[in-house]
C-alpha positions in Angstrom: 0.0 0.0 0.0 1.5 3.4 -0.9 2.6 5.6 2.0 -0.1 8.2 1.6 -2.8 5.5 1.7 -1.2 4.0 4.8 -1.3 7.5 6.5 -4.9 8.0 5.6 -5.8 4.5 6.8 -4.0 5.1 10.1 -5.8 8.4 10.5 -9.2 6.7 10.1 -8.3 4.0 12.5 -7.3 6.6 15.2 -10.6 8.4 14.8 -12.5 5.2 15.1 -10.5 3.6 17.9 -10.4 6.7 20.2 -13.8 8.2 19.5 -14.9 7.3 23.0 -12.4 9.9 24.4 -14.7 12.7 23.4 -12.1 15.0 21.8 -9.4 12.8 20.2 -5.8 13.9 20.8 -4.2 12.9 17.6 -0.8 13.9 18.9 -1.1 11.0 21.2 -3.2 8.6 19.2 -1.8 8.9 15.6 1.3 6.8 15.5 3.1 8.0 12.4 5.2 11.1 13.0 5.5 13.6 10.1 6.2 17.3 9.5 4.3 17.6 6.3 1.4 15.9 4.4 -0.8 16.7 1.5 -3.8 14.7 0.2 -6.8 15.1 -2.0 -10.1 15.3 -0.1 -11.6 12.6 -2.2 -8.8 10.2 -1.1 -9.3 11.1 2.6 -13.1 10.6 2.4 -13.1 7.5 0.2 -14.7 4.5 1.8 -15.2 6.4 5.0 -18.4 7.3 6.9 -18.0 10.9 5.6 -17.5 12.2 9.1 -14.8 12.8 11.7 -15.4 13.1 15.4 -14.0 16.0 17.4 -10.2 16.0 17.3 -7.2 18.2 17.9 -3.7 18.1 16.4 -0.5 20.1 16.6 -0.5 20.8 12.9 -1.6 23.7 10.8 -4.3 22.4 8.4 -5.3 24.2 5.2 -8.1 22.9 3.0 -9.7 23.9 -0.3 -13.1 22.4 -1.4 -13.4 22.4 -5.2 -16.5 20.3 -5.4 -19.2 19.0 -3.0 -19.8 20.2 0.5 -19.7 19.2 4.2 -20.4 20.6 7.7 -17.4 21.7 9.8 -17.1 22.8 13.4 -13.8 24.5 14.1 -13.3 26.0 17.5 -16.4 28.2 18.1 -17.2 28.4 14.3 -19.8 26.1 12.7 -20.2 26.5 9.0 -20.8 24.8 5.6 -17.7 24.1 3.7 -18.8 24.1 0.1 -17.3 24.7 -3.4 -14.5 27.3 -3.3 -14.3 27.3 0.6 -10.8 27.9 1.8 -10.4 26.6 5.4 -7.5 27.2 7.7 -7.2 25.4 11.1 -4.5 26.4 13.6 -2.8 23.8 15.8 -4.7 22.3 18.7 -8.1 23.8 17.7 -10.9 21.3 18.2 -12.3 20.3 14.8 -15.0 17.9 13.6 -16.9 17.4 10.4 -19.9 15.4 9.0 -22.4 15.2 6.2 -19.8 15.3 3.4 -21.3 14.9 0.0 -20.2 11.8 -1.9 -18.8 13.9 -4.7 -16.6 16.1 -2.5 -13.2 17.0 -3.9 -10.4 19.3 -3.0 -7.1 19.4 -1.1 -5.9 19.2 2.5 -2.4 20.2 3.6 -0.9 19.6 7.1 2.5 20.9 8.3 4.2 22.1 11.4 7.0 24.6 12.2 9.6 21.8 12.2 9.0 21.3 8.5 10.3 24.9 7.8 13.1 24.7 10.3 14.4 21.5 8.6 14.3 23.2 5.3 16.3 26.3 6.4 13.3 28.7 6.8 12.7 30.9 9.9 9.7 30.1 12.0 8.7 33.8 11.6 7.3 32.8 8.2 4.6 31.0 10.1 4.0 32.8 13.4 3.7 36.2 11.7 0.6 35.1 9.8 -2.7 36.4 11.3 -4.7 33.7 9.5 -2.9 31.0 11.6 -4.2 32.3 14.9 -7.2 30.6 16.5 -9.7 33.5 16.8 -9.7 34.3 13.1 -12.7 33.1 11.2 -11.3 29.9 9.8 -12.9 30.0 6.4 -13.8 32.2 3.5 -15.5 31.5 0.2 -13.5 32.4 -2.9 -14.5 33.4 -6.4 -13.8 30.8 -9.2 -10.7 32.7 -10.3 -9.4 32.9 -6.7 -10.1 29.3 -6.1 -8.2 28.3 -9.3 -5.2 30.3 -8.2 -5.1 28.6 -4.8 -5.7 25.2 -6.4 -2.7 25.7 -8.7 -0.5 26.0 -5.6 -1.9 22.8 -4.1 -1.4 21.0 -7.4 2.2 22.2 -7.7 2.9 20.8 -4.1 1.3 17.5 -5.1 3.3 17.4 -8.3 6.6 18.0 -6.4 5.8 15.4 -3.8 5.2 12.8 -6.5 8.7 13.2 -8.0 10.4 9.9 -8.5 13.8 11.4 -7.7 14.6 13.0 -4.3 11.7 15.3 -3.4 12.7 18.9 -3.0 11.1 19.7 0.3 12.7 23.1 0.3 10.7 23.9 -2.8 7.6 22.6 -1.2 8.2 24.9 1.8 8.5 27.8 -0.6 5.1 26.8 -2.2 3.5 26.6 1.3 4.8 30.1 2.1 3.3 31.2 -1.2 0.0 29.6 -0.3 0.1 31.4 3.1 0.9 34.8 1.6 -1.9 34.4 -0.9 -4.4 33.1 1.7 -3.6 36.0 4.1 -4.3 38.5 1.2 -7.6 36.8 0.4 -8.7 36.7 4.1 -7.7 40.3 4.5 -9.9 41.2 1.5 -12.8 39.3 2.9 -12.5 40.0 6.6 -10.4 43.2 6.9 -8.0 41.6 9.4 -6.0 44.7 10.2 -9.0 46.7 11.3 -10.3 43.7 13.2 -7.5 43.2 15.7 -9.4 44.4 18.8 -12.3 42.1 17.7 -9.9 39.3 17.3 -8.5 39.8 20.8 -12.0 39.7 22.2 -12.9 36.6 20.2 -9.7 34.9 21.6 -10.5 35.8 25.1 -14.1 34.7 24.7 -13.0 31.3 23.3 -10.5 30.8 26.2 -13.1 31.7 28.8 -15.6 29.4 27.2 -13.2 26.5 27.1 -12.4 27.0 30.8 -16.0 27.6 32.2 -18.7 26.2 29.9 -19.5 23.3 32.1 -20.5 25.6 35.0 -21.2 29.0 33.5 -24.0 29.1 31.0 -25.0 32.8 30.9 -23.8 35.4 28.5 -23.7 37.8 31.4 -20.8 35.9 33.0 -18.6 36.0 29.9 -19.5 39.7 29.2 -18.5 40.7 32.7 -15.2 38.9 32.3 -14.6 40.8 29.1 -16.0 44.1 30.5 -18.5 44.6 27.8 -22.3 44.6 27.7 -24.0 41.2 27.1 -25.9 42.5 24.1 -22.7 43.8 22.6 -21.0 40.4 23.1 -23.9 38.6 21.5 -23.9 40.9 18.5 -20.1 40.8 18.2 -19.8 37.0 18.2 -22.8 36.7 15.9 -21.2 39.1 13.4 -17.9 37.2 13.2 -19.0 33.6 13.7 -22.6 33.4 12.5 -23.7 32.3 16.1 -24.5 34.6 19.0 -22.6 34.3 22.2 -25.6 32.5 23.7 -25.7 30.0 20.8 -21.9 29.5 21.0 -22.2 28.6 24.7 -25.2 26.3 24.1 -23.4 24.5 21.3 -20.3 24.0 23.4 -22.4 22.5 26.2 -24.5 20.4 23.8 -21.3 19.0 22.2 -19.9 17.9 25.5 -23.2 16.3 26.6 -23.3 14.3 23.4 -19.7 13.1 24.0 -20.5 12.0 27.5 -23.7 10.2 26.5 -22.0 8.5 23.6 -18.6 7.8 25.2 -19.3 7.1 28.9 -21.7 5.1 31.0 -22.2 8.0 33.4 -25.8 8.2 34.7 -27.9 11.0 33.1 -28.2 12.7 36.5 -24.4 12.7 36.9 -23.9 14.2 33.4 -26.6 16.8 34.3 -24.7 17.8 37.5 -21.3 17.7 35.7 -22.6 20.1 33.1 -23.9 22.6 35.6 -27.6 21.9 35.5 -29.2 22.0 38.9 -32.5 20.7 37.6 -32.4 17.3 35.7 -35.7 18.1 34.1 -34.3 21.3 32.6 -31.3 19.4 31.4 -33.6 17.0 29.5 -35.6 20.0 28.1 -32.3 21.7 27.0 -31.2 18.6 25.2 -34.5 17.8 23.5 -34.9 21.4 22.3 -31.8 20.8 20.1 -31.9 17.1 19.3 -35.6 16.4 19.2 -35.1 13.4 21.5 -34.3 12.8 25.1 -30.7 12.1 26.4 -31.8 8.5 27.1 -33.1 8.0 23.5 -29.9 9.6 22.2 -27.7 7.2 24.2 -29.8 4.2 23.2 -29.3 5.0 19.5 -25.6 3.9 20.0 -26.4 0.7 21.7 
């Protein structure tokens, strides 16, 4: 089996084997070390269930969808990745996906800073890029011309990697830097990154606070007070830049964790309710049913 196919197969095995952990730590559970990979989406998705459970990894991930669509959850952002979507995921950001169309095509690139250091490039080429920071909206939708320009870079990296002679990884590093420079320009045009730095700082602080407190603190007021802004302003700000209000972001985070616990543990429903900060088990059930249209018990039994 070619090396790329082995890597994809091992990736799928890790996702399947460790799905009970809730959020899969691929640094620990993917057993093949690497500093750089590139694949076509159709190869990654082929013969799979067209979904990946929540996972985190110490790699930068850049993807371009050229055909088809799927649903992605990256950090606090939930969105549809469809044709011409350019997606950038920084290291250790929790990501999951599902509902990929059978005809989905595109590219996915993974790399770390070591790849550049090994090929005589400064880490500053990476850490200086705003698009590689967690609070930035991780996706934009390109025009056909823009998508073709980005796709040409992916294709040139794939072509270089397939060379029968010694692969020139230094050239690949140059191409990745070209991709990052172009992507930053495109993100800047779409999102006005320079003018958004104060907003980015607030999004980062909100995301950090949410990760640390979501199981006990469910109110927008709590997070707004920590950020010293009005709850209505926080709701509007998060809504504008992620598509979800602060309240919806909090509820999605809670719901995601509840589903993990129901699916991956045998904890009693009452204990999960307590663990997630619900003083009233009946309200816990109402909260869950409002989103899933079924009770926590029925949800858990669907995996039996």
